[in-house]
C-alpha positions as a printed Julia matrix, in Angstrom:
364×3 Matrix{Float64}:
 -24.37  -101.85  -44.01
 -24.96   -98.06  -44.48
 -26.27   -95.94  -46.91
 -24.08   -93.65  -49.58
 -25.3    -90.52  -48.1
 -23.1    -91.54  -44.9
 -20.0    -92.35  -47.26
 -17.26   -93.03  -44.99
 -18.91   -92.28  -41.53
 -21.25   -94.22  -39.42
 -24.03   -93.3   -36.92
 -22.91   -94.11  -33.38
 -26.01   -95.96  -32.11
 -25.93   -96.74  -28.43
 -26.15  -100.43  -26.75
 -29.29   -99.19  -25.09
 -31.27   -98.09  -28.03
 -30.77  -101.19  -29.96
 -31.85  -103.2   -27.05
 -35.02  -101.17  -26.73
 -35.47  -101.87  -30.84
 -35.09  -105.39  -29.87
 -37.47  -105.43  -26.97
 -39.94  -103.69  -29.29
 -39.88  -104.92  -32.78
 -42.03  -103.12  -35.32
 -42.18  -100.27  -33.34
 -40.68   -97.24  -34.53
 -38.1    -95.62  -31.66
 -37.45   -91.85  -32.25
 -34.6    -90.6   -30.66
 -32.37   -87.06  -31.04
 -28.6    -87.43  -31.42
 -25.65   -85.83  -32.63
 -24.17   -86.68  -36.26
 -20.91   -87.56  -37.71
 -20.08   -84.07  -37.51
 -21.44   -82.93  -34.29
 -24.73   -81.64  -36.2
 -28.35   -82.22  -34.66
 -29.81   -85.21  -36.2
 -33.3    -87.24  -35.75
 -33.4    -90.83  -35.99
 -36.12   -93.27  -36.15
 -35.12   -97.09  -35.49
 -37.22  -100.24  -35.75
 -36.31  -103.83  -35.3
 -37.45  -106.67  -37.74
 -37.49  -110.29  -37.96
 -37.96  -111.56  -41.5
 -39.49  -115.11  -41.92
 -37.72  -118.36  -41.49
 -34.59  -115.86  -40.06
 -33.43  -116.36  -36.86
 -31.15  -112.97  -37.18
 -32.66  -109.53  -36.22
 -32.23  -106.76  -38.48
 -32.33  -103.18  -36.98
 -32.8   -100.26  -39.94
 -31.74   -96.81  -38.57
 -32.68   -93.97  -40.49
 -31.39   -90.15  -39.53
 -32.01   -86.71  -41.02
 -30.37   -83.48  -40.45
 -32.87   -81.52  -37.87
 -31.47   -77.94  -38.86
 -33.42   -77.41  -42.01
 -36.94   -78.26  -39.96
 -35.71   -76.09  -37.11
 -35.29   -73.37  -39.06
 -38.75   -73.58  -40.72
 -40.02   -74.02  -37.2
 -38.24   -71.09  -35.94
 -39.36   -68.79  -38.92
 -43.07   -70.15  -38.26
 -42.55   -69.08  -34.43
 -41.44   -65.74  -35.41
 -44.55   -65.17  -37.84
 -46.62   -66.37  -35.35
 -45.37   -63.78  -32.52
 -45.16   -61.15  -35.23
 -49.1    -61.56  -36.65
 -50.11   -62.55  -32.76
 -47.92   -58.91  -31.7
 -49.64   -57.05  -34.23
 -53.22   -58.46  -33.51
 -52.46   -57.21  -29.7
 -51.39   -54.06  -30.59
 -54.29   -53.54  -32.77
 -56.65   -54.6   -30.46
 -54.77   -52.39  -27.66
 -55.23   -49.58  -30.13
 -58.99   -50.31  -30.66
 -59.57   -49.97  -27.07
 -57.79   -47.01  -26.61
 -59.93   -45.07  -29.46
 -62.85   -46.89  -28.13
 -62.62   -45.37  -24.65
 -61.02   -42.32  -25.8
 -63.67   -41.34  -28.57
 -66.23   -43.51  -26.95
 -66.36   -41.64  -23.55
 -65.02   -38.27  -25.09
 -68.67   -36.9   -24.31
 -68.31   -37.85  -20.67
 -64.82   -36.09  -20.59
 -66.87   -32.96  -22.02
 -69.71   -33.3   -19.33
 -67.14   -33.51  -16.73
 -65.15   -30.19  -17.91
 -68.58   -28.36  -18.14
 -69.8    -29.5   -14.51
 -66.26   -28.19  -13.24
 -66.67   -25.05  -15.31
 -70.07   -24.49  -13.78
 -68.26   -24.39  -10.45
 -65.61   -22.44  -10.92
 -68.06   -20.05  -12.78
 -67.08   -19.77  -16.39
 -70.8    -20.87  -17.08
 -74.12   -21.39  -15.58
 -75.42   -24.21  -17.15
 -74.27   -27.3   -19.38
 -74.64   -26.25  -22.48
 -73.07   -28.89  -25.12
 -74.58   -31.11  -27.35
 -74.64   -34.59  -26.38
 -76.01   -38.27  -27.32
 -79.18   -39.3   -26.22
 -77.89   -41.35  -24.01
 -76.69   -38.52  -21.82
 -78.73   -35.7   -23.15
 -81.3    -36.9   -20.13
 -78.4    -36.76  -17.38
 -77.29   -33.44  -18.93
 -81.06   -32.0   -18.81
 -81.42   -33.24  -15.33
 -78.06   -31.6   -13.46
 -79.34   -28.45  -15.36
 -82.66   -28.6   -13.63
 -80.7    -29.23  -10.57
 -78.43   -26.16  -10.9
 -81.42   -23.74  -11.35
 -83.41   -25.46   -8.61
 -79.7    -24.94   -6.86
 -79.74   -21.31   -7.97
 -83.41   -20.27   -7.03
 -82.82   -21.71   -3.37
 -79.94   -19.66   -2.61
 -81.8    -16.01   -4.48
 -84.45   -17.01   -1.96
 -82.7    -17.33    0.98
 -80.89   -14.42    0.42
 -84.38   -12.67    0.03
 -85.74   -14.17    3.32
 -82.47   -12.72    5.16
 -82.53    -9.61    3.39
 -86.41    -9.38    4.63
 -85.45   -10.55    8.04
 -83.02    -8.24    8.48
 -85.19    -5.46    7.48
 -87.72    -6.67    9.86
 -85.82    -6.72   12.98
 -83.58    -3.63   12.65
 -86.48    -1.29   11.88
 -88.38    -2.12   15.56
 -84.78    -1.89   17.13
 -83.92     1.44   15.89
 -87.23     2.69   17.15
 -86.58     1.47   20.33
 -83.38     3.05   20.32
 -84.42     6.33   19.16
 -87.06     6.16   21.91
 -84.7      5.46   24.7
 -82.14     8.19   23.69
 -84.97    10.65   24.73
 -84.61     9.88   28.02
 -81.86    10.05   30.94
 -83.54     7.62   33.25
 -81.94     4.25   34.23
 -84.77     2.35   32.59
 -84.1      4.17   29.01
 -80.43     3.4    29.51
 -80.92     0.09   30.36
 -83.04    -0.41   27.28
 -80.62     1.6    25.13
 -78.08    -0.86   26.18
 -79.8     -4.12   25.96
 -80.84    -2.83   22.24
 -77.79    -1.61   21.11
 -76.36    -5.39   22.08
 -79.41    -6.73   20.37
 -78.89    -4.52   17.25
 -75.03    -5.82   17.1
 -75.89    -9.39   18.0
 -78.85    -9.32   15.04
 -76.32    -7.61   12.8
 -73.88   -10.54   13.26
 -75.95   -13.17   13.07
 -77.59   -12.08   10.08
 -74.42   -11.55    7.92
 -73.19   -14.79    9.19
 -76.57   -16.33    7.63
 -76.01   -14.5     4.64
 -72.49   -15.55    4.15
 -73.47   -19.32    4.68
 -76.13   -19.13    1.97
 -73.47   -17.44   -0.26
 -70.75   -19.67    0.21
 -73.09   -22.52   -0.82
 -73.83   -20.96   -4.27
 -72.03   -22.05   -7.09
 -70.04   -20.27   -9.82
 -68.94   -17.21   -7.78
 -65.06   -16.12   -8.86
 -63.71   -13.11   -7.38
 -60.24   -11.64   -7.94
 -57.92   -11.43   -5.24
 -55.52    -8.52   -6.06
 -58.08    -6.41   -7.38
 -59.9     -6.48   -3.92
 -56.49    -6.25   -2.0
 -55.86    -3.44   -3.86
 -58.97    -1.11   -3.43
 -59.0     -2.04    0.2
 -55.42    -1.25    1.08
 -56.12     2.38   -0.87
 -59.23     2.96    1.25
 -57.17     2.32    4.57
 -54.2      4.37    3.52
 -56.82     7.54    3.34
 -58.46     6.32    6.7
 -54.92     5.8     8.65
 -53.23     8.8     6.75
 -52.56    10.3    10.07
 -50.37     7.24   11.28
 -48.38     7.41    8.38
 -48.8      3.55    7.74
 -46.74     1.58    4.9
 -49.27    -1.19    3.62
 -47.01    -3.27    1.08
 -49.12    -6.24   -0.68
 -47.57    -9.04   -2.49
 -50.43   -10.67   -4.47
 -50.42   -12.11   -7.72
 -53.08   -10.99  -10.38
 -54.17   -14.86  -11.8
 -55.47   -15.4    -8.02
 -59.26   -16.12   -7.77
 -61.22   -16.37   -4.46
 -63.84   -18.93   -5.17
 -66.61   -17.04   -3.51
 -68.78   -13.51   -3.33
 -66.71   -10.36   -3.68
 -68.64    -8.73   -0.68
 -67.49   -11.39    1.35
 -63.95   -11.31    0.31
 -63.89    -7.35    1.06
 -65.34    -7.97    4.46
 -62.85   -10.65    5.4
 -59.79    -8.45    3.8
 -61.2     -5.25    5.5
 -61.62    -6.66    9.24
 -57.99    -8.38    8.86
 -56.56    -5.04    7.42
 -58.3     -2.77    9.49
 -57.83    -4.49   12.42
 -53.85    -4.44   11.35
 -53.73    -0.91   10.76
 -55.26    -0.39   14.33
 -52.53    -1.72   16.07
 -49.61    -1.55   13.96
 -46.85     0.8    14.47
 -46.02     1.56   10.74
 -45.73    -1.16    8.54
 -48.65    -4.07    7.24
 -47.62    -6.47    4.67
 -50.61    -8.57    3.04
 -49.2    -11.63    0.97
 -51.54   -14.06   -0.84
 -50.89   -17.58   -2.77
 -51.62   -21.03   -3.37
 -50.66   -23.52   -0.89
 -49.83   -27.14   -1.33
 -53.22   -28.38   -1.5
 -54.18   -25.21   -4.16
 -56.09   -23.4    -1.83
 -55.7    -19.61   -1.03
 -53.63   -18.56    1.73
 -53.74   -14.89    2.83
 -51.44   -13.63    4.83
 -51.46   -10.35    6.98
 -48.71    -8.96    9.17
 -48.03    -6.19   11.27
 -45.25    -4.68   13.45
 -47.49    -3.86   16.47
 -47.33    -5.43   20.3
 -48.99    -8.36   18.68
 -50.85   -10.59   21.3
 -50.07   -13.94   23.36
 -51.45   -17.2    22.84
 -54.3    -16.66   25.45
 -54.86   -13.25   23.91
 -55.29   -14.81   20.47
 -58.28   -16.88   21.61
 -59.97   -14.33   23.1
 -60.31   -11.9    20.38
 -61.76   -14.45   18.05
 -64.82   -14.81   20.57
 -67.93   -12.81   19.61
 -67.74    -9.34   21.13
 -64.14    -9.52   22.8
 -62.01    -6.44   22.98
 -58.44    -6.4    24.38
 -58.42    -2.57   24.76
 -61.88    -0.65   25.01
 -60.08     2.51   24.22
 -59.96     1.64   20.74
 -62.86     2.2    18.49
 -64.98    -1.09   17.32
 -67.63    -3.51   18.35
 -65.37    -6.22   18.72
 -66.68    -8.16   16.38
 -64.12    -7.8    13.55
 -61.93   -11.06   13.91
 -65.17   -13.24   15.14
 -67.14   -12.17   12.09
 -63.77   -13.16    9.87
 -63.43   -16.39   11.56
 -67.26   -16.89   10.76
 -67.29   -15.81    7.23
 -64.15   -18.39    6.64
 -65.93   -21.21    8.52
 -69.11   -20.87    6.11
 -66.42   -21.38    3.17
 -64.88   -24.38    4.89
 -61.87   -22.66    5.7
 -59.72   -21.75    8.86
 -58.57   -18.56   10.89
 -55.2    -18.77   12.4
 -53.3    -16.03   14.67
 -49.65   -16.56   15.07
 -46.67   -14.07   15.54
 -45.65   -12.37   12.98
 -42.12   -12.03   11.88
 -42.5     -8.36   12.11
 -43.02    -8.36   15.27
 -46.8     -7.8    15.54
 -49.49   -10.29   15.05
 -49.85   -12.37   11.81
 -53.59   -13.35   10.72
 -53.76   -16.47    7.93
 -56.73   -16.79    6.17
 -57.42   -20.64    4.42
 -59.84   -19.96    2.08
 -60.98   -21.92   -1.32
 -59.18   -20.85   -4.82
 -61.02   -20.64   -7.86
 -59.18   -23.01  -10.52
 -57.76   -21.97  -13.92
 -59.84   -22.7   -16.9
 -58.24   -26.4   -18.25
 -58.58   -27.23  -21.8
 -59.22   -30.87  -23.0
């Protein structure tokens, strides 16, 4: 027998299903199977044995799965959409919480960078009470560091005055006599004055290198020194070419940069034939690289190592103390940089200075 809903079709029940239903009489057996026209159907089959009957009655009810599957699909899409919007909202909330919740920390980071680069002397922004004590302690530390640097400079200056005055007296007194003892004293006192001046200058440079916030435009220093050297060496008809961008800034004291450039350029002018070229740029590590080339006779590898030694001179006929490149090497080292001597493409000596550069001001 079949219901009218089947019309003239029949459900093709498998023998296994009938045997399973007969073996489990009274229990509903669920199964998915294709319908008369191939539609997906869900069936429920039960086997009964009525009282006083020996025949087993098996009843199968079937329903088209498509309407239910469509509802399930719609439900799944709704759940995915809701969970997706909830997840997106959660991520957006986390983003804004981090972005605006940590904004005071980003602001403090920028202000500390401004102090290091010389745009500001202290942290001046307004902060919540959780960060206010940290800003206060940082400002106290900055002021303490500044006081230490000023005190060190003062001590170096006092020491220079205390040492140079007696040495000058010794030199003056020994110059008035032509005895061997006087000449010996004069030579040793002159050597002492040179060494004292060198070490005091080195100590002063090391103190300045530790100071925060010093900024010196490179282009102006190069231009001023080149103009001065053109006048000093006007009799040699030297041509000094410079290629320095006006946005390059040295992270250090002006007098140190002037001393570096002055010693290197003066040395190049002494030994060049007619041309000195100075260039400055940022290298791949965003450090300042200053290169000075000349077209002189140059130096071999052994001589390059000798001229960096303190007081070492390769030509006694040329005026100077022999401390030029040694001072440059010490100054560069005080700023954590490097001095390199190479063969110049012009034929003479190439001097490379690797020193720290001050970064441009960034905006949050």
